[in-house]
N, C-alpha and C positions, 0 to 999 in steps of 0.2 A: 342189156337186154340178154346177152349171153350169160351173164351172171344170174339172172333171174331164172333162164330155163335150166342152167345147171342146178341151181337150188331146187327148182319145181322137180327135176328128176331124181337128184341124189338126196336132197334134204327137204322132203315135202313139208315136214312140220316147221322148219326154219322159214321156208317160203310163205307158209301161212302166216307166220308171226310177223314176218317183214311186211307182206302185201295185203294180208287180212282176206286172202281169196284162197278157195281150194285149188290144189294142183290139177292142170288140165292134162289130158292124154294125147292131145294133138302136138305134134312136133312142130317147131318152128323152122323156118327156112334158114335160120342162122347155123342151126346145129349141124348142117351138112357141110359147112366150109372147113371146120377143124375136126379133128379126130376126137374120139372120146377120151382117150387116154391123156392126151395133152390138154384137152378141155378140163378134165378132172384134176389134173395136176395143178393147172392154172387156177381152178376155183378153190383147191384146197390151199394154195399158197395165199390166195385173196383172202379165204375165210380165216386162215391161220394169223394173217396181219391184222385183219379187222379185230379178232380177238384180242390180240396183243394190245391194240389201240384201246380196245374196250377195256381191258384190264388196267392199262395205265390210267384211262379216263376214271375208272372206280377208285384206284389209288389216290389220284388227285382230288376227287370228291371226298375221299376218307380223310385225306390230309387237310383239306379245307374244313371238313366238318369238325375235325379234331381242333384245328385253329378257331374255328368259330365257337367251339365248345369252350376252349381256353379264354377266348375274348368274353364270352358270356360270363365265365367264372370271374374273370377280371372285372367286368362291368358289375357283377354282383357284389365283389368285394368293395369296389368303388362306391357303390351305392351304400353298401353296409357302413364304409368308412364315412360317407356323407351323413348317414343317418346317425352313425356315432358322434361326429361332429356337431350335428344339429343337437344330438342329446346332450353333448358336452357343454355346447352353447346355452342350451336351456337350463343345464345343471349349473353352469356358471352364473347365468342371470339368477337363477334361485338361490344360489350361495350368496350372490351379490345383495339380493333382496334380503336374505337370512342376516347377511352381514350388517346391512343398513338397519334392519329390524333389531339384530343384536346391540347395535350401536345405540340405537333408540333405547332398548331396554336397559343398556348400560347407563345411558344419561337418566332414565327413569330411575334406575337403582341408586344412581349417585344422588339423585334428587331426594329419593326416599331415604338414602343413608344420611343426606343432610338433615332431612326431617326427623330421621331417628336421633341424629346428634342433637337436634333442637329438642326433641320430646326427652332425650335421656338427660339433657341439661335441664329441662324443666322438671323432670322427674326427681333429679338430685335435689333442685330447689325445693320441690314439694316435699321430698323426703326430709329435707333439713328443716322445713316449716312444720312438717308433721312431728319430728322429734321435738321440736319446741312446743308444738301443741301437745304432745303426749306428756311432756314434763308438767305442762299446765294441768292436763288431766289428772296425772298422778297426784299433783297437790290437790287438786279437788277431790280426788277419791280418797286421800288420806283426810282431809277434812270431812268427807261424807261418812267415812269409817267412824271418825271421832264422833261425829254427831249421831251416827247409828248406834255405837256403843251407849252414848249417853241417852239415847231414846230407848235402847233396849232395857238399859238400868231403870229408867223411869217407868217403862212398860212392866217389867217385873215387879217393880214396888208396887204399881197400881194393880197388878193381877194379884199379888198376895194379898193386898189390902182388900180387892173385891172378892177373893175366895173366903176371906174371913167374914165378910160382910153378906155372902149370899145365903139365901135359905135353902131349904131341902127340896121345895117345889121348883125352884129355878135350877137346882143341880139336875133333878130328875129331867127336866126339860131339855138341857143341854145334852144329856147322855142320849136322849132320843135321837137328837139332832145329828149327833156323832154317829149313831147306828145308821141312820138314814144315808148319810154321806158315805160310809163303809160299803154300803150295799150298791149304791151308784157307782162307787170306784170299781167294784167287782164286775159290774156289768159293762163298764167301759173297757176293762182289760180283756174281755172276750172278744176277739175280732171276728168279723165275718169273712167268708172266702173271697167276696168281691173286694172287700177293703184290703185284704191281704195282697190280691193282684196288683190293685192300685200302687200300694206300698212297694211292691217289688219293681215294678215299672219305674216308679220314681227313683228307687234306688239303682237301677241300672242307668237312667238317664244322668243320675248324679255322678256314677262311676265314669260314664263316657266324658261327662264335662270335666270331671277331675282329670283324665287322661289328656284331654285338650289343653286343660291349664298346665299340667306337667310339661308337655311338649313346647307350649309357648314359653314357659318359664325356661326350659333349657335353651330355646332359641334366643330369649332374651339374655341368658347368662352368656352364650357364645358371643352375641352383640356387645354385652357389657365387656367381655375381654378384649374384643376388637377396639371398642371405644377407649378401653383403659390404654391399649398399645398406642393408639393415635393420640391419646392425651399425653402419654410420654413423648412421643415425637414433638408434639406440639409444644410441651414443656421444654424440650431440647432446644427447638426452634426459637422459643421465646427467650430462653437463656442466652442463645447465641445473639440474637437482636438486642437483647439488653446489654450484652457486653460490648457490641458495636456501638449502640448508642451511648454507652458510657465512655467508649473510646473517643467517639465524636465530641462528646461533651468536654472531653480532657483537651481535645484538639482545639474546640472553640475557646476553652478557657486560656489555652496558651496563645491563640491567635488574639484574643481580646487583651491578653497581657501585653502581647507586642504592640497591638494597636496603641494601648495607653502609653507604652514606652515611646513609640513614634509620635504620639500626640504631646508627650513631653518634650520629646527632642524638637518638635515643631515649634512648640511654645518657647523653648530656650533659643531656637533659631531666630523666631520673631523677637525675642528680647535682644538677641545680640544685633540683629537688623536694626531695632530701634535704637539700641545703643550706638551702633555704627552711624546710624542717620543723626543721632545727637552729637556724636564726635565730628562729623562732617560739618554739621552746622556750627559747632564750636569753632572748628578750623576755619571755616568761611568767616566767621565773626572776627577770629584773630587775624585773617587775611585782610578783612576789611580795616582792622585796627592798624595792622601793620601798613596797610596802604595810606591810611590817613597820616601815620607817622611818616611815611615816605613823601607825602605831598608836603607835609610840615618841613622835612629836611630839605626838600626841593625848594621851598619858599625861602630857607635859610641860605641855600646855596645861591639862589637869585639875589638875595640881600647881600651876601659877601662876594658877589660877581666882580665889583671893582678891584678886590684885593688881588685877582689873578692877573691883573695888568702889570704889576710889578714884576721885576726878573726872578726874585726870590722871596721866600717868606721870611718872617722875623726869625725864624730859628735857622735859616741859612739854607733850607731845602728848596729845591727847585719845584714848583707846582704847575701841573699842566692838566688840562682835560683828557689828554691823549694817554696819560700814564694809567697803568692799571693799578699802581699802589695808591693812587689818590683816593681819599675818602673824606668823610665829614670831620673826622677827628683832627685832621691836619689843618683845618681852618683858623684863623686867629681868633681869640676871645675877645678882642677890642677892635673892631674894624674901624677903618678910618672914615673919613666923611664920605658920604654915597654921592656920586655925580648923578646928572639928570638921567632918568630911565629913558632907555629907547625901546622902539617895538622891534621884535625879532620874530623869526619863522618858528621858534619853538611852541610847544604847547605849554601855555602858560597854567600853572597849577590851579588858580582861581578859576580860569575858564574850563578846566578839566572837572572841577568840583561842581561848577554850576551846570556844566554839560551833564553830569552824572545825575543831578537832581532833576533836570528837565526830562532826561530819559526815563527816570523814574515816574514822573508825573505824568507821562505820555499816556500810559495804561490807565483806562478808567476803572473806578471802583464801583461803578453802578452796574446793574444786571442787564441795562439796555444794550443792543448792539451798537458798536462803534459807528460813528458818521464818517463821511468821506474826508472831512478835515482832520479827524483823528487817525485814520489811516495813513494820510499824506505825512502828518507829523510822525507816525511810527516809522515810516519808511525812510524819512530824513534822519531819524535818530538811531537806526539800525547799526550803522557803522560805528557810532560812538559807544553803543553797548559792546560790539564785538571787541573795540578798542580796550575798554576798560575791564571786561570780563577776562582777557587773556593774561597770563601771568608773565608779562614783559613789560619793560618799561623804555620809553623812547627818550634819548638824550641828543641833543644837537651838538656839533663841533663849535668851539668857541670862535675860531677864526672865520667861519662861515657865517656866523651871526653878526660879526662886525663888518664883513664886507657886503652883507645883503642890503638892498634897498629897503625904504621905509614904505611899505604899502598901507592902505587904509586899514582900519579895525575890522571892518566886515570881511574884506578879503582875507585878512589873517586868521580870522575865526573859521572862514569856509576851507581855507587851505590846510589848517590845522587838522580838520576832521576827514579830509579827502585822501584816497588811496594814491592818488598820482604824487602827492607830497610826502612819500614815505622818507623817513631819516635815513642818513648813510649807513648806520649801524644800530644793532639792538643789543642791549645789556639785559639779560634775563635774570630774574630774581631767584630762581631755583631751577635745578636741572630738568624737573618734569612739570609740564603744563597740563592738568587734567581738570575737567569739569563734568561732573556727574549730573546727568538730566534724566530722571526716572532710571530706566535700565540701559539708556544709551551713554556710552563713555565716550568723550571726546579727547584724544590724544594728540598732542603737539610734539614734533620731534623733527630732527635732521633728516630728511628722506631723500638724500642723495642717491640716485639710481635705485629707485623704491622697489622695482621688480628683482633687482639683485638682492635684497633685503628679505623679502618674503615671496612666496608663491600662492596663488590664489585658484580655487575651483569653483564651480557652480554656474550660475546662469539667471535668465530673467524669471524662470519658474521657480527656482529654489532660493534664489539670493546668491550673492557672491561671499565666499568664506575663505579665510586665511587657512592656508593648508600646511605649509611649511615657514619656519622663521629661521634665517641664517643665524647661527650662534655668533655672538661678538658684534653683531650689527646694532644701529640705533633702534631699530624696530624690537629687537630682542631686549635691549637695554630698558626701554619703556614698558616693558611686560606684555607685549603683544603675542598671544599663543594661538596655535591651531584651534580652529572652531569657532572663532569670533567672526560674525557676519559684519561686513563692511557696508555701512549705510550711506556715507558721504565722505568725499574728498575734497579739500580745499588747499589750493596752492597758489601763491601769488608772488611774482618778480616785479621788476621794474617795468618790463615791456609785456609781460604775459600774466594772465590770472585765470585760473581754473576752479570752477566750483561745479561738482558733478555728483549727482544722486545716484548711487549704485544699487538701490533697493530692488529696483525692477529692471535693472540694465542687463544686456547680454554678456557673455564672457569676452566677446571680442571688444565691446565698448569699455568694459572694466579694464582689461589689459591695456588699451590705448590711453584711457584716463590715468592710470597708475604709472604707465610709461612715460607721461609728460611730466611727472613730478621730479625735479632735480634740485630740490633744495628744502628749505623749511616748509613744512606741510601740517595739515590738521586732519585726523582720520576720525570719524564717527564710527564707533564699533558698538556693537550689541551681542552679548553672550547667547548663543543659541546652538548649544551642543548637540541636542536631539536631532534637530533638522541637518546638522552636519554629519552625524553619524549614519543617519538615514541615506543621505546623498552618497556617502562612501561606499555603503553597502550595495547600492544600486550601480554604481560606477564598477565596484569589484565583480559584482555577479553579470555585468554586461547587460542589465536591464534598461540602462541609460547611458547614453555616449558622453553626456555632459548635463548640467543644470537648465540648459536652454531648451524651450519648447514653445514655437509659436507657428501659425500658419500665414503664408503670404500668397499673394495672387501675383503671377508672372506677367509683366507687361512687355514681353519681347519674347522672341524664339531664339533659343540657345542650342545649337547641335552638339551632340556628344562626341566631341573631336578627339579627346584623349581618353586613356583607359581610366575607367572609374568615374568619368564625368557622367551626368545625368542630362539626357536629351529632353528639352522642356519646350513647350509651344506656348503661344501667347494665350493668356487666360487660364492656364494651368493653376491648380492649387498645389502647394507644396508645404510639407510639414518639416520645418527646419528643427533639427535635434541637437546640432552643435555649431556654433559660430567661430571656433577656435579649434580645429581639428589638428591632431599632431601630425606633422609632416605634410600638410596641406595649406601652406600659407596663402592667404588671400581667397580662400574658399570656405564654403559652408557645406555640412553634411545635411542632406535633405532627401526626402522621399515623396513620391506621388501618393496622393490620397484618394482612397475609394470614393466614388461619387455619392453612394448611398450610406456609407458607414465611415466611422472615423478609424479607418484601417490604413496602415502603411503598406504601399506596394513596393514598387521597384525603388532601390536606395542608391544613392550616388553622391557626387559633389557638383556644386553649382557656384559660380563667382559669388564673392560677397557683394555687398551694396555698392562698394567704391569702383570695383572692377567692373560690375554690371551697369553702373552708370556711364562709365566710359564707353563700354560697348554699345550702350543705347545711343549714346550721342553719335558714335561712329556710323551706326546702323541708319540713323536719321540723316547723317551727311551723306552716305552712299545713296539712300534713296532720293535725296533732293537733288543730287548731281545727275542721276540717271535719267536719260530721256523717256518721256511718258509716251512712247509710240507703239501700239499694238493693233493687231488686225481685228477685224469684227469678230471673229470667233474665240479670240483669246481675251475679251474682255472681261468675262466671268472669272477666268483663272488669274488674271492680273488683279482683280479686286480681292480674291481670296489671298493672294500673295501679299498685298498691302496690309492685311490684317496681322502679319507677322509682328508689327510693332503697334503697341497701344500707347499713345502719348498721354501721359498723366502728370500733372503738376500740382503744386501746393504752394498757397501764398499766405498760409496762416502762420502767425508768429508763435514761437514756442518751440519745444523740443519734440522731434519726430521719434518715435520709438526705434526707428532703423538706424538712426545716426548720432553721433555725438554732437552736443551743443557746447562750444568753447566760448567761454567768456573772455574777451580780449579787454585790454586796458583802453584801447582806442574806442571801443565801441562804448565803454562806460563814459568816456569823456565827450561822446558826440552829443551835438545839441539836439534841440526839439526837431530841427529841420531834417535830421538823418533819420529820425523815426519812421518818416513817410516813406523814406527810400527803402528802409528795411522791410517795412511792411509790405511793400509791393513787389518784393523779391519773388521769383518764380523758380521753383526746383524741379527737374525732372526726375521721375521716381521708377527705377526698373522694377521695384518690388513694393507692393502695398499690403499692409496688414490686413487680415480679414478674420472674422469671427464667425463660427458656425451657428446656424439657427435651425431649429426643427419646427417646421410650420405644421399647422393642423392638417386634417385629411384632405379639405378641399380648399385650394388656393385660388385666389382671383385670376381672371385671364385677361391679358393686355395684349391685342394685336396691333402691329405696326407694319407699314406706314398708317398713319391715322385715317386717310381716305378709304385704304382698303379694309382697315378695322371695322370702320362705320359700316361697311357694306357687308361684312361677314359676320358682325356681331349678331344679327337677327337670327341667322342660320345656327349658329352655336347655342343660341337661347333655346332652340326648339329641341335639342337633344336632351335626353333624360339625364338629370344631375346638374344641368346648367340653368342659370336664370339671368336676365339681363338687369343690370343696376339701373334704378329709375331715380330721377331727381326728387327732391323733397322741396316743399313750399315752407320757407321760414319768414319769420317776422322780422322786423328791422332790429330788434334787440337780440334775438337769437342769431341773426346773421352776423351782427357784430361781435358777439361773443365767441361763436364757433370761429370766425375769421381770426380773432386774436388768439385762439388755442390752436390754430392751424388745423382745423378740422373740416375745412371746406376744400374739397378736391378741385372743383371746377365749376364755375358759375355758367349757366346756360345763355344763350344769346338773347333770349326773350326778356329777360329782366335780372336784376341781381338778386331777387327773392327765390327763384328757383335754381336750387344748386345741388350738386352730388356731394355726399358728405361720407365721413369715415363710418358714422353710426349706420347709414344705410348699406354700406359693404359689409360691415361687422353683422348686421343682422342677417344678411343672406348667408354668410358663412356659418352661423350657428345653426342654420337648417340642415347643414350637410350638403350643400351644393356649391358649385363652382359660381362665382359672381362674374359674369362678363362685364367688363369696363368699357364703355364707349368714351374713353378718355384720351389725353395725351401724355406725353413724358414728363410734364410738370407735377403729376400727382404722385410719382413714384416715392419722392422723399418723404412727402407727408404721410403716405401709408407706412413708410418704413418707421417713422416716428412712432406710429401706433401699433408697432410690431406685427404689421400685416405685410406679407412679402409675396407680390404677384407673380405669375409666370409671364415673362416678357418673351414675345415670339415676333421676330422680324422677318417678314416675308420679302426677299431681295426681289428687285424688279429689273426687267430689261425690256426692250421694245418688243420682242416676241411674247413675252409673258403678260404685258399690258393688253396685247390684243386678245389674248385668251378671256380676260376679265373685262372686256370691253362692255358686255351687255349690263354686268352688275354695276360697273362704275357709272355708265351712262344713265342707269335707273336713278341713281343718287344725284344726278345733275353735275357730274364732273367728266372730265375728258381723259384720255389716255396721257397726253402731255402733262397734266395736273398731278396724276398719280406718280408718272416717272419723277417729276420735279419733287414731289413730296418725299418720295424714297431716298432721292439723292441728299435732300435737306436734313433728313432725319437720321441718316446712316451714320454720319460723324458724330451725332450727339450721344449715340449708344456707347462710345467709349468713355463718357463721362459719368455713366451710371455707376452707382456704388455696388452693384450687384452683377452677377452673370445673367446673359439672355441666350436665347436659342434663335439662330438664324436658319431659314429654309432657303435653299439654293433655287433659283428660278427653273433650273433644268431637271429638277426632282419631282415634278408634276406636270401633267398634261392638260387637265381641265380643272373646273371648280370641284368637281366631285372627288377627284384624286387629291387635291389641295385639302379639303375638308377631312378626308381620311388620314392625310399625313399630319394635320393639326391635331386629330384626336390621339394618335399614336404619341406625338411629341408631349402633349399634356400629361398622358399616363406615365411617360418616362420621367418627365420634370417633376412630377408629383411626388415620386419616390426619393428624390435627390435631396441633399443637403443644401441649404440656403448659405451661401458665403457672402457677407455684407462688410464693405469697406467703411472706415470711419470717415466723418465728415472733413475733408482736407481743407476747406475754406471756411 
């Protein structure tokens, strides 16, 4: 208030500006409190401060105005830059369009250029044709000129003749006509202005057209030059291509000549082979001749046998069958009187000859298949063939012949051909005994410590090959070389016989079989250098550890106790890659297999078949001696623990691919009563061979136990992609035929004519849906024979789980006790199945809905897996 009064007194104009009112003359009561000088000083200071603040505010406003101006300038620049960028973008788009248009124009020009090339080519062709036509026209012109001259000559002659004959009146008339024609010609020579304008206009148009024609002619000339350049380029390319073609022709000629040379060499090789075959045939014929001569000499030896009883020969020399120097030349030429013949244990030459004739007559010459009697006779005479085909002759000792008793003739004949009555020594006719059968070469030699004479590589996948041969050994002397595939080994002694086929044997089996040879043996070899070199390349590159490769199913749990050993569980699938690894005696190199693909996962060593069999027997003994006492809550865990061993046995005769079958002399001499005992033999198997199968998109579903499966089949059939298998009505003949072909899976209880068949399951699978099988375990092997592999799901049961399914089971007319008993009865049968199955624990689901959800997820998982199937062991 004091400030306003001071302004009103001292600065009335400022007061008016501040308040908008005129200054009043009345003094306020406040003015008396302060003196005028002090008030004036105070007011001056206040006004001065306000003026400074006002000036600062104006400077700040000016600064802000300048900043705003600069920001506006920048904004304008940015707007200009944005417009410039938009303009550049538009220009870029326009240039892009122009470039596309130019490309299109270039393509059009190229097309036009190609058209011009074609036109130019056509023009050249037309030009050449025009030249030919011009030449024809020139000839015609020459002919016409000649005819014209001739016509003119004739015309002149006629005119002269007519002039001579015309009269004066006719001449006058002709002159008048000529004068008239001259006058008309003069009239036509005088042009009118309009006609002259028309002619000028036509002349200008003609000149314009002539100019256009000249420009077109120049353009065509330029194009002609370009075409000529391109023609030269094309000519160069044509020359280049022609040179390349000529070069390739020369190469083809050289290759054809080489092929002809190779064909000539091949023909020469064929001829050499035929000559070799002919030579072999001649040698065999000579061998037969020598054999017949040998038999005759043996007859002479037996004829001169009484002469050996005398202490000395007529020449004074002592003769003995044991002497190596004794031969047929030392026999006397005039033998004494022969004593009465006695029967001996030796092989009589006549019986050998008759046996050879009988053996040759066993093989039928007809095209019909052999009967059972013929097969029996062939098996009986097989030993006779092997005896006569070998290049070795058997002689008995004289003293043993005299001391032997006199058996019957039939017994003598049987014993002479049996292996048990082998002679005490062998006298070979030549150092090497070879027999060539196709490409298989059978070599007989002294195989003492055979593995010390040669080294082998390979396995069941590639075959067993000779890798190295010790120089100076018997194997090296008979000509065995690296790269030969060993197909069979035969070895026989007084108390042991071995005949083993190595064509599909593992390396471990081959090493065991060759290690058993400790004497005279027979090896069947086949040259297979390509397979041997391929195997060596794989071994050197590390692509393969050996020639073994097969898949097994483990029937026991093996903990990985040592370093490098592979921990496996029961029902695991292993890929065995080496049965004889270096430095791991009694072990195999194996790896786990991916469940959905044939990929090797973790690799390690596992016990071989023999060690694993001992471990399996020990595990079964430990399980049998352990007391089976567990609490109520530990029953499920005990059941899972018992699955650590799967007892699988075989009673089928013949060779199992995982072990060696040894032919013993005692087994061969066993009677018919022993055959039944061997047939009933049962062998525990720690590993079983399996083969992979890749099933179709939708596999059948089999739920176990059977009672629970019948209750859940209808629920599964309601899902999308699932269908329940329905029985078929068959006639008596159809039922008998399908039953004979094992196509009937199961017969319904209502009668034998209503059956579940393999065709019904296959029909549903072809529709792309899962076939739900309301069947039991008996149908699995029949389905496997038809290449149908179902998904087997076993739902384990306990007393608690049966209560959860009480309503579903009772609805079908069964009780909880029957369901539990069915589960306990069918669970041991699962281990005898030739394929894997999926088990559902009773603690993994709480009600039927959760069980169905678990089953659906299991079916999806099992559908993606590979099916591993065991062979029929019975």
